[in-house]
N, C-alpha and C positions, 0 to 999 in steps of 0.2 A: 550188325548184318555183315554175314559172312561168304567169303566167296564160295566159286564155285569148288576147288578143290577140295577145300575143308569140306564142304556138302559130301563131297562123293567119298572122303576120308572117314569121315561118321557112319555115314550109311554100310560102308565095305564094314567097317569096324561091326558095328552092329547088326547085319543082316548074314554075315559072310562069317566073321572069327567069333559069332556069337558074345560080346562082350558087352557089359552094361552100359548104362546111361552115367553112370555116375564114373565108371573107370574112361572112359569117354573123353567125359567131361575132362575128366584130370588129367589125361595125357596129350589133347589138345588144348588144354586151355581157354575152354571154355565154359557158358553153363551150361547146365543142365536143363535151362528152359529150352537154351539154342542147340543143343542137341535134340534133343524131342522134339522139334520143330522141323529139322533138316529130316531125321526118320521120318515123317511124316509127310511128308512131301518132297520129290527130287527136285520140283521146279519152285525156286525161291518166290518167296511172294512180294510182290508189288508194292512199292511204297505207298504211306498213305499217311497224308499230313492229319496230325492231331486237331490241329485247332489253327484259325488264321493267322496268317504271321502278320505283326507289328510292321506300320507303316508310320515311324516318329516324324517323320518330312511332309507327308501325302496325310497322315492320317485329321490331323485339323479340317484341310480343305475337303474332304471326300463328303460333307453336307452340303459345299456350295456347288460342287461336282454335280450332287444327285440335284441340286434346286438349277443349276443351269441346264441339267439333261431335260427334266420336268419342262421347263420355259420354253425348249429349244422342238421339244415335240407340236407347241403348237404354232410354230412357224412355219411359211411352205417351206416344201421341200428343199428347194437353192440353198435357203437362208439358214437351214438347222445348221447349228455348233459343230464343227468338227473334231476331236481331239485336239489340233492343233490351236486354235481358235479358244479353246479351251482354257487350254495352257499360257495363253497371251491372257486372258481375264482374271485368271488365277494369281500369275505372275505378276501381274498391276497390283493386287491386292497385296501383298509380300510373300508370293511361295518362293523358295529358293531352291525346289528338288527341280527334276529332269524330267523334259518333255516325255521322253518312253513310258516315264512312271504314269504320268496321265493318261498319254494313249491308252495302255495295257489298264487303267479301272475303268477308261471310257469303255471301251471294247466291254469290257468282263461285265459292266453292268449292261450296258445295250445285247448283250448276248441273256444275259437274265431273263430281262423285258419280253425277247422276241419270240416267238410261240411257235415251236416248229410244228411241222402238219407231217401228222402221223397217218399212215394207209397202209395199207396191205395189199399185196400186189395177188392178183389173185390168177394161181396156175393149174391147170384141166390137163391130167391122162387124157391123152388121143381115145374118140370112142367112146368115153365114158357119161358126159356131161353136156345138155345142149339147153336152148332156150327155147322154150314152143307157144305161139301165140295163136286165136283166130283172127280173122277180118275178112272184109265184105268187099267183095267187086263185083261191077255189073258189066257183065260179057252178053255178045251175041251170038246165038247158039240156033243156027236155020235158021237166020234172018229174023230171030225175035231177041230181044233182050233179056237176058234173066241176072236178077239177084244169085251171087256163089259165095261159101264161104270159105275160106281158104283157110287153109294150115298151113302155117307157116315155122319154120325150125332153122334156128342157126347152131353151128355145132360149137362150142366152147372153144376147143383147141385149135381149129382148123377155120373157122370164121365159116365154115362154107355154110349156104342157103339152100333148104329145100322147101318149095310151094306146093301144094298141090289142094284142086277146086275140089268140093264137096257140096252136094244140094243142101245140109243142113250142118250143123255144129251138134253130132252126137259124140258117142264113148265110142261108138263101132266105128265110127270114122279115124278116132283116134287110132284106136286097137288094128285098123286096117293099115295106116300107115307105119306105125310104129315096132309093131308085131310080125307082121304077115305077111309084108312086103319086104322086100329088101331095098335103100333107102339110095337112090341115086341124085349124087350132090351136083350141083351147077357149080 
């Protein structure tokens, strides 16, 4: 991996001084592949581990730790095994490594099993979206009990509510509220 100064020297030599990849590699002592990578991107790429690291001390005990974790899932919540308890159990079985190694492995296994809840937050632009529904209400008009149809609209951005009564649920009533009249929100 090359440092930031060398990356900048490579990019300057290629783009400003018009030097070839081969010449830059020879002058700065880097491979041509490294020079090409520096030319492709000004930002260094993050290191990625190609394969899992070997763990000669913990390795033979990983299967036992996994068994203890499965066993622990069936116990009541307060009685489940902690990383320290698992360390003590496998130490009694002959483990000579450190406790933090065991706790890291236990934490990693628990993270893998834990399902993350995925959700997409809803965002609305002002005045563009609303939820609309019809409902029924019994009201007294002129001393007489009448069933009316309620047009109910809630704006998604501000959560303001608008309600208007109609004699029937018809398309004309919907257009009357949403198109013809300016809506006054409560």
